[in-house]
C-alpha positions as CSV (number, residue, x, y, z in Angstrom):
1,M,14.6,9.0,5.0
2,A,13.7,7.1,1.8
3,S,16.8,7.2,-0.9
4,K,17.3,5.9,-4.3
5,E,20.2,3.8,-3.0
6,I,17.9,2.5,0.1
7,I,15.0,1.4,-2.2
8,E,17.3,-0.3,-4.6
9,Q,19.0,-2.3,-1.8
10,R,15.9,-3.5,-0.5
11,I,14.2,-4.4,-3.7
12,N,17.7,-6.3,-4.7
13,E,17.9,-8.0,-1.1
14,N,14.2,-9.0,-0.9
15,I,13.0,-9.8,-4.3
16,G,16.1,-10.8,-6.2
17,D,16.5,-11.9,-9.6
18,I,16.5,-8.5,-11.0
19,Q,17.5,-7.9,-14.5
20,L,17.0,-4.1,-14.4
21,I,16.1,-1.4,-11.4
22,Q,15.4,2.2,-12.2
23,T,15.1,4.6,-9.4
24,E,14.2,8.4,-10.0
25,D,13.7,10.5,-7.0
26,L,11.2,13.4,-8.0
27,S,11.0,15.2,-4.6
28,G,14.1,17.1,-5.1
29,G,16.2,15.1,-2.4
30,C,13.7,14.8,0.4
31,G,12.9,11.3,-0.3
32,S,8.9,11.6,-0.6
33,M,8.3,10.9,-4.4
34,F,9.6,8.3,-6.8
35,N,9.3,6.7,-10.0
36,L,10.5,3.0,-10.0
37,L,10.9,0.4,-12.9
38,I,11.8,-3.2,-11.9
39,V,12.4,-6.0,-14.3
40,S,12.7,-9.4,-12.5
41,D,12.0,-13.2,-13.1
42,K,10.4,-13.1,-9.7
43,F,7.3,-11.6,-11.5
44,K,6.7,-14.4,-13.9
45,G,3.0,-15.6,-13.6
46,L,2.0,-12.8,-11.1
47,T,-0.6,-10.4,-11.8
48,R,0.2,-6.7,-11.7
49,L,-1.4,-6.2,-8.5
50,K,0.6,-9.3,-7.2
51,Q,3.9,-7.8,-8.5
52,H,3.2,-4.5,-6.8
53,R,2.5,-6.1,-3.4
54,L,5.7,-8.1,-3.7
55,V,7.4,-4.8,-4.3
56,H,5.7,-3.1,-1.4
57,Q,6.5,-6.1,0.8
58,A,10.1,-5.9,-0.2
59,L,10.3,-2.2,0.5
60,G,8.9,-2.9,4.3
61,E,8.4,0.2,6.6
62,I,10.2,2.6,4.3
63,T,6.9,3.0,2.3
64,K,5.6,4.9,5.3
65,E,8.2,7.5,4.3
66,I,7.1,7.8,0.7
67,H,4.2,10.0,-0.3
68,A,4.0,9.0,-3.9
69,L,5.3,5.9,-5.8
70,T,4.9,5.3,-9.6
71,L,5.7,1.6,-9.9
72,V,6.4,-0.3,-13.1
73,S,7.0,-4.0,-12.7
74,I,7.9,-6.1,-15.7
75,D,8.5,-9.9,-16.1
76,A,11.9,-10.5,-17.3
77,N,10.7,-13.5,-19.3
78,A,8.4,-11.3,-21.4
79,V,9.2,-10.8,-24.8
80,G,11.0,-7.8,-25.6
81,W,10.8,-6.5,-21.8
82,F,13.6,-4.0,-22.6
83,V,11.4,-2.2,-25.3
84,L,8.6,-2.1,-22.9
85,A,10.8,-0.8,-20.4
86,S,12.3,1.9,-22.4
87,A,9.0,2.8,-23.7
88,T,7.8,3.2,-20.2
89,A,10.6,5.1,-18.9
90,P,11.9,7.2,-21.6
91,N,15.2,8.1,-19.4
92,L,16.0,4.6,-18.8
93,S,19.5,3.6,-19.4
94,L,19.7,0.0,-20.6
95,P,22.5,-2.0,-19.5
96,A,25.3,-2.2,-22.2
97,W,24.4,-5.8,-23.2
98,Q,20.9,-4.8,-24.4
99,A,21.7,-1.6,-26.1
């Protein structure tokens, strides 16, 4: 079963250079629907499509267990990424050094 912890572990292990990852389980605990926000240096110069492919590759076989995934990927080098991230995910808790 997919879980917030497994998703975040796979992203951290397989993508790296993660400045922020926010995962929200919308399925009530059954692990089938998630909102996922990722800010990473690895997204620099990649189109949104290539960023999302990178994430899906990082998740691997677990994607078969997920019915719905809302994915927001942001290049950490983008000016004001934390503003964009907080506008995209209103419930986002920013790290203390950015608040």
